[in-house]
KOLGU-470577 format. One record per residue: residue in one letter; x, y, z of N, C-alpha, C, O, CB in turn. Coordinates in nm, 2 decimals, padded with zeros to 4 digits, always signed. Glycine has a CB too. Example, Ala and Ser with C-alpha at 12.3 -4.5 7.8 and 13.67 -1.06 7.14 Angstrom:
<nodes>
[a, [+01.32, -00.57, +00.78], [+01.23, -00.45, +00.78], [+01.32, -00.33, +00.78], [+01.42, -00.33, +00.85], [+01.13, -00.45, +00.90]]
[s, [+01.28, -00.22, +00.71], [+01.37, -00.11, +00.71], [+01.29, +00.00, +00.79], [+01.34, +00.11, +00.80], [+01.41, -00.06, +00.57]]
</nodes>
This chain:
<nodes>
[m, [-00.10, -02.15, -00.58], [-00.15, -02.02, -00.63], [-00.15, -02.03, -00.78], [-00.05, -02.06, -00.84], [-00.07, -01.90, -00.57]]
[s, [-00.26, -02.00, -00.84], [-00.27, -02.01, -00.99], [-00.20, -01.88, -01.05], [-00.17, -01.78, -00.98], [-00.41, -02.02, -01.04]]
[m, [-00.17, -01.89, -01.18], [-00.10, -01.78, -01.24], [-00.18, -01.65, -01.24], [-00.12, -01.54, -01.23], [-00.06, -01.81, -01.38]]
[n, [-00.31, -01.66, -01.25], [-00.39, -01.53, -01.25], [-00.43, -01.48, -01.11], [-00.50, -01.38, -01.10], [-00.51, -01.55, -01.34]]
[e, [-00.38, -01.55, -01.01], [-00.41, -01.51, -00.87], [-00.30, -01.42, -00.83], [-00.18, -01.46, -00.83], [-00.43, -01.63, -00.78]]
[q, [-00.33, -01.30, -00.79], [-00.23, -01.20, -00.75], [-00.20, -01.21, -00.60], [-00.29, -01.22, -00.52], [-00.27, -01.06, -00.78]]
[q, [-00.07, -01.21, -00.57], [-00.03, -01.22, -00.43], [-00.04, -01.07, -00.38], [+00.02, -00.98, -00.44], [+00.11, -01.28, -00.41]]
[i, [-00.10, -01.06, -00.26], [-00.11, -00.93, -00.20], [-00.02, -00.92, -00.08], [-00.02, -01.01, +00.01], [-00.26, -00.90, -00.16]]
[f, [+00.06, -00.82, -00.07], [+00.15, -00.81, +00.05], [+00.10, -00.70, +00.14], [+00.01, -00.62, +00.10], [+00.30, -00.77, +00.00]]
[n, [+00.14, -00.70, +00.26], [+00.10, -00.60, +00.36], [+00.21, -00.49, +00.37], [+00.32, -00.52, +00.40], [+00.07, -00.66, +00.50]]
[a, [+00.17, -00.37, +00.33], [+00.27, -00.26, +00.34], [+00.30, -00.24, +00.49], [+00.22, -00.27, +00.58], [+00.20, -00.13, +00.28]]
[v, [+00.42, -00.18, +00.51], [+00.46, -00.15, +00.65], [+00.49, +00.00, +00.67], [+00.53, +00.07, +00.57], [+00.58, -00.23, +00.69]]
[a, [+00.46, +00.05, +00.78], [+00.49, +00.19, +00.81], [+00.64, +00.21, +00.84], [+00.70, +00.13, +00.92], [+00.40, +00.24, +00.93]]
[a, [+00.70, +00.31, +00.77], [+00.84, +00.33, +00.80], [+00.85, +00.39, +00.94], [+00.78, +00.49, +00.97], [+00.90, +00.43, +00.69]]
[e, [+00.95, +00.34, +01.01], [+00.97, +00.39, +01.15], [+01.07, +00.51, +01.14], [+01.15, +00.52, +01.05], [+01.03, +00.28, +01.24]]
[n, [+01.05, +00.60, +01.24], [+01.14, +00.72, +01.25], [+01.14, +00.80, +01.13], [+01.25, +00.86, +01.09], [+01.28, +00.67, +01.28]]
[s, [+01.03, +00.81, +01.05], [+01.02, +00.89, +00.93], [+00.96, +01.02, +00.97], [+00.86, +01.02, +01.04], [+00.95, +00.82, +00.82]]
[a, [+01.01, +01.13, +00.92], [+00.95, +01.27, +00.95], [+00.81, +01.28, +00.89], [+00.73, +01.35, +00.95], [+01.04, +01.38, +00.90]]
[v, [+00.79, +01.22, +00.78], [+00.65, +01.22, +00.72], [+00.60, +01.08, +00.71], [+00.68, +00.99, +00.70], [+00.66, +01.29, +00.58]]
[p, [+00.47, +01.06, +00.72], [+00.41, +00.93, +00.71], [+00.46, +00.86, +00.58], [+00.43, +00.91, +00.47], [+00.26, +00.93, +00.72]]
[t, [+00.52, +00.75, +00.59], [+00.58, +00.68, +00.47], [+00.54, +00.53, +00.48], [+00.56, +00.47, +00.59], [+00.73, +00.70, +00.46]]
[l, [+00.49, +00.48, +00.37], [+00.46, +00.33, +00.37], [+00.57, +00.26, +00.28], [+00.62, +00.32, +00.18], [+00.32, +00.31, +00.31]]
[l, [+00.61, +00.14, +00.33], [+00.71, +00.06, +00.25], [+00.64, -00.06, +00.20], [+00.55, -00.12, +00.26], [+00.82, +00.03, +00.35]]
[c, [+00.69, -00.10, +00.08], [+00.63, -00.23, +00.02], [+00.66, -00.35, +00.11], [+00.77, -00.36, +00.16], [+00.70, -00.25, -00.12]]
[g, [+00.56, -00.43, +00.13], [+00.57, -00.55, +00.21], [+00.66, -00.66, +00.15], [+00.70, -00.75, +00.22], [+00.44, -00.60, +00.25]]
[h, [+00.69, -00.64, +00.02], [+00.77, -00.74, -00.05], [+00.91, -00.70, -00.06], [+01.00, -00.78, -00.02], [+00.71, -00.76, -00.19]]
[c, [+00.94, -00.58, -00.11], [+01.08, -00.54, -00.13], [+01.13, -00.42, -00.04], [+01.24, -00.39, -00.04], [+01.10, -00.50, -00.27]]
[h, [+01.04, -00.37, +00.04], [+01.06, -00.26, +00.14], [+01.10, -00.13, +00.07], [+01.16, -00.04, +00.14], [+01.17, -00.30, +00.23]]
[s, [+01.07, -00.11, -00.06], [+01.09, +00.02, -00.12], [+00.98, +00.11, -00.07], [+00.87, +00.07, -00.03], [+01.09, +00.01, -00.28]]
[t, [+01.00, +00.24, -00.08], [+00.90, +00.34, -00.04], [+00.79, +00.34, -00.14], [+00.81, +00.34, -00.26], [+00.96, +00.48, -00.03]]
[l, [+00.66, +00.33, -00.09], [+00.55, +00.33, -00.18], [+00.52, +00.48, -00.21], [+00.50, +00.56, -00.12], [+00.42, +00.26, -00.12]]
[s, [+00.51, +00.51, -00.34], [+00.48, +00.65, -00.38], [+00.34, +00.68, -00.35], [+00.25, +00.60, -00.37], [+00.50, +00.66, -00.53]]
[r, [+00.32, +00.80, -00.29], [+00.18, +00.84, -00.26], [+00.09, +00.85, -00.38], [-00.03, +00.83, -00.37], [+00.18, +00.98, -00.20]]
[a, [+00.15, +00.87, -00.50], [+00.07, +00.87, -00.62], [+00.02, +00.73, -00.66], [-00.07, +00.72, -00.75], [+00.15, +00.92, -00.74]]
[k, [+00.07, +00.63, -00.60], [+00.03, +00.49, -00.63], [-00.04, +00.43, -00.51], [-00.06, +00.30, -00.51], [+00.16, +00.41, -00.66]]
[i, [-00.10, +00.51, -00.42], [-00.18, +00.46, -00.31], [-00.32, +00.50, -00.34], [-00.35, +00.62, -00.35], [-00.13, +00.51, -00.17]]
[f, [-00.41, +00.40, -00.34], [-00.55, +00.43, -00.37], [-00.65, +00.37, -00.28], [-00.62, +00.26, -00.22], [-00.58, +00.38, -00.51]]
[r, [-00.76, +00.43, -00.26], [-00.88, +00.37, -00.19], [-00.94, +00.28, -00.29], [-00.96, +00.31, -00.41], [-00.98, +00.48, -00.14]]
[t, [-00.98, +00.16, -00.25], [-01.05, +00.07, -00.34], [-01.20, +00.10, -00.33], [-01.25, +00.13, -00.23], [-01.02, -00.08, -00.30]]
[e, [-01.26, +00.09, -00.45], [-01.40, +00.11, -00.46], [-01.48, -00.02, -00.44], [-01.60, -00.02, -00.44], [-01.44, +00.18, -00.59]]
[g, [-01.40, -00.13, -00.43], [-01.47, -00.26, -00.41], [-01.48, -00.32, -00.55], [-01.51, -00.26, -00.65], [-01.61, -00.25, -00.35]]
[g, [-01.44, -00.45, -00.56], [-01.45, -00.52, -00.69], [-01.33, -00.51, -00.78], [-01.32, -00.58, -00.87], [-01.57, -00.47, -00.76]]
[e, [-01.24, -00.41, -00.75], [-01.12, -00.40, -00.83], [-01.03, -00.52, -00.82], [-00.98, -00.57, -00.92], [-01.04, -00.27, -00.79]]
[l, [-01.01, -00.57, -00.70], [-00.93, -00.69, -00.68], [-01.02, -00.79, -00.61], [-01.04, -00.78, -00.49], [-00.80, -00.65, -00.59]]
[p, [-01.06, -00.89, -00.69], [-01.15, -00.99, -00.63], [-01.09, -01.06, -00.52], [-00.97, -01.08, -00.52], [-01.19, -01.09, -00.74]]
[n, [-01.16, -01.09, -00.42], [-01.12, -01.17, -00.30], [-01.02, -01.10, -00.22], [-00.94, -01.16, -00.14], [-01.06, -01.30, -00.35]]
[v, [-01.01, -00.96, -00.23], [-00.92, -00.89, -00.14], [-01.00, -00.80, -00.05], [-01.08, -00.71, -00.10], [-00.82, -00.80, -00.23]]
[n, [-00.98, -00.82, +00.07], [-01.06, -00.73, +00.17], [-00.97, -00.63, +00.22], [-00.90, -00.64, +00.33], [-01.11, -00.82, +00.29]]
[c, [-00.95, -00.52, +00.15], [-00.86, -00.41, +00.18], [-00.92, -00.28, +00.13], [-00.96, -00.27, +00.01], [-00.72, -00.44, +00.11]]
[q, [-00.91, -00.18, +00.21], [-00.97, -00.05, +00.18], [-00.87, +00.04, +00.10], [-00.91, +00.12, +00.02], [-01.02, +00.02, +00.30]]
[t, [-00.75, +00.02, +00.13], [-00.64, +00.10, +00.06], [-00.53, +00.01, +00.01], [-00.48, -00.07, +00.08], [-00.59, +00.21, +00.16]]
[i, [-00.50, +00.03, -00.12], [-00.40, -00.05, -00.18], [-00.29, +00.04, -00.23], [-00.31, +00.16, -00.27], [-00.46, -00.13, -00.30]]
[g, [-00.17, -00.01, -00.23], [-00.05, +00.06, -00.29], [+00.02, -00.02, -00.38], [+00.05, -00.14, -00.35], [+00.04, +00.11, -00.17]]
[y, [+00.06, +00.03, -00.50], [+00.13, -00.04, -00.60], [+00.28, +00.00, -00.58], [+00.31, +00.12, -00.58], [+00.08, -00.01, -00.74]]
[c, [+00.37, -00.10, -00.57], [+00.51, -00.07, -00.56], [+00.56, -00.04, -00.70], [+00.54, -00.11, -00.80], [+00.59, -00.19, -00.50]]
[s, [+00.64, +00.07, -00.71], [+00.69, +00.12, -00.84], [+00.84, +00.08, -00.86], [+00.90, +00.12, -00.95], [+00.67, +00.27, -00.85]]
[a, [+00.89, +00.00, -00.76], [+01.03, -00.04, -00.78], [+01.04, -00.13, -00.91], [+00.95, -00.21, -00.94], [+01.08, -00.12, -00.65]]
[d, [+01.15, -00.11, -00.98], [+01.17, -00.18, -01.11], [+01.15, -00.33, -01.10], [+01.08, -00.39, -01.19], [+01.30, -00.15, -01.16]]
[d, [+01.20, -00.40, -01.00], [+01.20, -00.54, -01.00], [+01.08, -00.60, -00.92], [+01.07, -00.72, -00.90], [+01.32, -00.60, -00.95]]
[c, [+00.99, -00.51, -00.87], [+00.89, -00.56, -00.78], [+00.75, -00.55, -00.84], [+00.70, -00.65, -00.89], [+00.90, -00.48, -00.65]]
[g, [+00.69, -00.43, -00.83], [+00.55, -00.42, -00.88], [+00.44, -00.48, -00.80], [+00.33, -00.51, -00.85], [+00.54, -00.47, -01.02]]
[a, [+00.47, -00.51, -00.67], [+00.38, -00.58, -00.58], [+00.26, -00.50, -00.55], [+00.27, -00.37, -00.55], [+00.45, -00.63, -00.46]]
[v, [+00.15, -00.56, -00.52], [+00.03, -00.49, -00.48], [+00.03, -00.51, -00.32], [+00.05, -00.62, -00.27], [-00.10, -00.55, -00.54]]
[n, [+00.01, -00.40, -00.25], [+00.02, -00.39, -00.11], [-00.12, -00.35, -00.05], [-00.18, -00.26, -00.10], [+00.13, -00.30, -00.06]]
[c, [-00.16, -00.42, +00.05], [-00.27, -00.37, +00.13], [-00.21, -00.28, +00.24], [-00.12, -00.31, +00.31], [-00.35, -00.49, +00.20]]
[c, [-00.26, -00.15, +00.24], [-00.21, -00.05, +00.33], [-00.28, -00.03, +00.45], [-00.24, +00.06, +00.54], [-00.19, +00.08, +00.25]]
[d, [-00.40, -00.10, +00.47], [-00.49, -00.07, +00.59], [-00.41, -00.07, +00.72], [-00.42, +00.02, +00.80], [-00.60, -00.17, +00.59]]
[e, [-00.35, -00.19, +00.75], [-00.28, -00.20, +00.88], [-00.17, -00.10, +00.90], [-00.16, -00.05, +01.01], [-00.23, -00.35, +00.89]]
[a, [-00.09, -00.08, +00.79], [+00.02, +00.01, +00.81], [-00.03, +00.15, +00.83], [+00.03, +00.23, +00.91], [+00.11, +00.01, +00.68]]
[m, [-00.14, +00.19, +00.77], [-00.19, +00.33, +00.78], [-00.25, +00.35, +00.92], [-00.25, +00.46, +00.97], [-00.30, +00.36, +00.68]]
[s, [-00.29, +00.24, +00.98], [-00.34, +00.26, +01.12], [-00.24, +00.30, +01.22], [-00.27, +00.34, +01.33], [-00.41, +00.13, +01.16]]
[a, [-00.11, +00.28, +01.18], [+00.00, +00.32, +01.27], [+00.02, +00.48, +01.27], [+00.08, +00.53, +01.37], [+00.13, +00.26, +01.22]]
[f, [-00.04, +00.55, +01.17], [-00.03, +00.69, +01.17], [-00.15, +00.75, +01.25], [-00.26, +00.70, +01.24], [-00.03, +00.74, +01.03]]
[e, [-00.13, +00.86, +01.32], [-00.24, +00.93, +01.39], [-00.35, +00.97, +01.29], [-00.47, +00.96, +01.33], [-00.18, +01.04, +01.47]]
[n, [-00.31, +01.02, +01.18], [-00.40, +01.07, +01.09], [-00.38, +01.01, +00.95], [-00.31, +01.07, +00.86], [-00.40, +01.23, +01.08]]
[s, [-00.43, +00.89, +00.93], [-00.40, +00.82, +00.80], [-00.47, +00.89, +00.68], [-00.42, +00.88, +00.57], [-00.46, +00.68, +00.81]]
[e, [-00.57, +00.97, +00.71], [-00.63, +01.05, +00.60], [-00.53, +01.15, +00.54], [-00.53, +01.19, +00.43], [-00.76, +01.12, +00.64]]
[q, [-00.44, +01.20, +00.63], [-00.34, +01.30, +00.59], [-00.25, +01.23, +00.49], [-00.21, +01.30, +00.39], [-00.25, +01.34, +00.71]]
[l, [-00.22, +01.11, +00.50], [-00.13, +01.04, +00.41], [-00.20, +01.04, +00.27], [-00.13, +01.07, +00.17], [-00.10, +00.90, +00.45]]
[l, [-00.33, +01.00, +00.27], [-00.40, +01.00, +00.14], [-00.42, +01.14, +00.08], [-00.42, +01.16, -00.04], [-00.53, +00.93, +00.15]]
[g, [-00.43, +01.24, +00.17], [-00.44, +01.38, +00.13], [-00.32, +01.42, +00.06], [-00.32, +01.50, -00.04], [-00.47, +01.47, +00.24]]
[l, [-00.20, +01.38, +00.10], [-00.08, +01.42, +00.04], [-00.07, +01.35, -00.10], [+00.01, +01.40, -00.18], [+00.04, +01.38, +00.13]]
[a, [-00.14, +01.25, -00.12], [-00.13, +01.17, -00.25], [-00.19, +01.25, -00.36], [-00.16, +01.23, -00.48], [-00.20, +01.04, -00.24]]
[s, [-00.29, +01.34, -00.33], [-00.36, +01.40, -00.44], [-00.30, +01.53, -00.48], [-00.35, +01.60, -00.57], [-00.50, +01.43, -00.40]]
</nodes>
């Protein structure tokens, strides 16, 4: 992997959580709803992902694809709605 190539992790859905929560696929910190975005296409070249989440943990900062994790929730739009 070249230095300018970003590694993308797959976010995971937190189990047994009262509210829909996504965890960073790299460090398992909670992804802040304020850092979860729909991609407009072209933002991250070579990434086939509709929803991305940036980890805000101090030592991480990983980019996460949230598509698969969000499919675990009955209403994934609700999660994005809470973000705004």
